[in-house]
Phi, psi and omega in degrees: 000135180241135172215159002283161179245127177274125180251111178264127180240032180281140174277134182264001180204165178272164177099190183264160178285152178287329182256156176301151180271003177252103179303146176100347181226128174271173179299333180277353182091356178283150179299140174240154178260088185233167174212152171277142179298329180291345180272351182292130183251328181202169179213163175208151177199135178243007177211179182264012183242346182222132174235131181250129180240145177247133180262171177296342178271012179061035174257149179241131179242141174262124175252118181261145175227169176279356182139114184233093182303142180078356179296328184282348178239352184292147175260357179217144170218164173238147174241117184250113176292145177261155169076017174088358179273179177237001183243160177241117180237336182210174182296339180284352190263351190206158169228149176263142172245121183237130177302143179232154181269147348269114174072005178266196177209154178246136174257128183236117176296137175277129182255353179194144180223130174209145177275133180273148173284166178301320180295322179292321178296316179298327183279347177300143170300151184309317183287349175261358181271115180284000000 
């Protein structure tokens, strides 16, 4: 588990978010598997394609990327919601910001978001458990 976690809540565009800003509810009223970036407490990653985040509600989400160099060794990341929202429900909702050497940063589009079941969290290798 790595902390501290930098939580960026900057909007990267003008306008309204594509997804509802209330995690847990879709436009149809059906449950959604979302989280607020402000709820993220820790993260873990052992490769450059998957980052696992744990929320204050003790839920673990897998964020997939096409490859985010340095995510597997970084001690800090940022999660930046897109479109003016504050929640992450789908790959269209977020980008990862990962520190890069020397003193720079890498922006990585998120290509997939899913909430893991308790059994999936338990089955994660130790270094991937946030």
